[in-house]
N, C-alpha and C positions, 0 to 999 in steps of 0.2 A: 221173194224179194219184191219190194214195192217199186213200181216204175210209172212213168208218165206215158199216156197214150192220147190219141185224138178220138173224140166221139165221131163216129162215121155218119150217123143219120139222126133225124128227129130235131126237136126244138133246140138242142144244144150242139148240133153238128158243127164240127170244126173247132170245138173248144178242147183245151187240154184237160185231162182228168187223171187223178191218182188211181191206180189199179188197186182193188182190194177193200173198198169200203164195206163194212158189215153193218147193215141197218136192222133195227129192232124197235119195238114199242113196249111201253109199260102203261098199265091203266092206273090212273091217279083218281083222287076224289073229284077232280075237275074234268075228267075225261082221259083220252089217250094222249100220251106224249111220245113222239117218235124221235129217235136219235140214231146217230151212226158213230161207229168207232173208226178213228183215223188209222189207215194202214201204215202210216209213217211213225206217228208218236203215240198212238193208242188213246188219244183224248176222246172223250165222249162229246160229240158235237150235235147241237139241236137241229132237227130236220123239220119239225112242225112246231106250232105254237105261235106266240106273239111276235117273235123275231123271224119266223120263217126258216127256210133252209140256209143254215150257216156253213154248210160243207164247202161251198164255193169260196167264201171268204177265208175259211181255214186253209184251203189249198193255195190261195193267193199268198197267204202269209208264209207257207212253206216255200213257195216259189221265190219269194223275196228274201228269205232268210237262209234256211239250212238245206234246201233241196231244190235247186233251180231246175227249170224245165230245160232238158238237154237240147242242143242245137238241132239234132236230127228230128225232134218233135217241133221245135219252134219254126224250123224252115218249112214245115207243112201246114202251119196255121193259116186259116182263111184270111185273105186280104179283105180290107173294107169293101163292101159291095159285092164280094164274091160269095156265091151260094155253094155250100158243100153238102153232100149227103141228101137225106130226105127232106 
């Protein structure tokens, strides 16, 4: 079952994330294309290429429409100026 969690450390520490993304890449005539499969709706979402990583935008869409971030996760979000994790 897909759920939201907070990233503990690194560049995205304190951000909510959907658990279960599956990333892969395919070689095209123009080079490699990386994409990820959404754990919520199974859409293929671009990770590399001209538009960059679209997984964050896709998750925001779910949070705003059909799969809101639960209060237990929202309450732990980093406040502006607060440093969390690494």
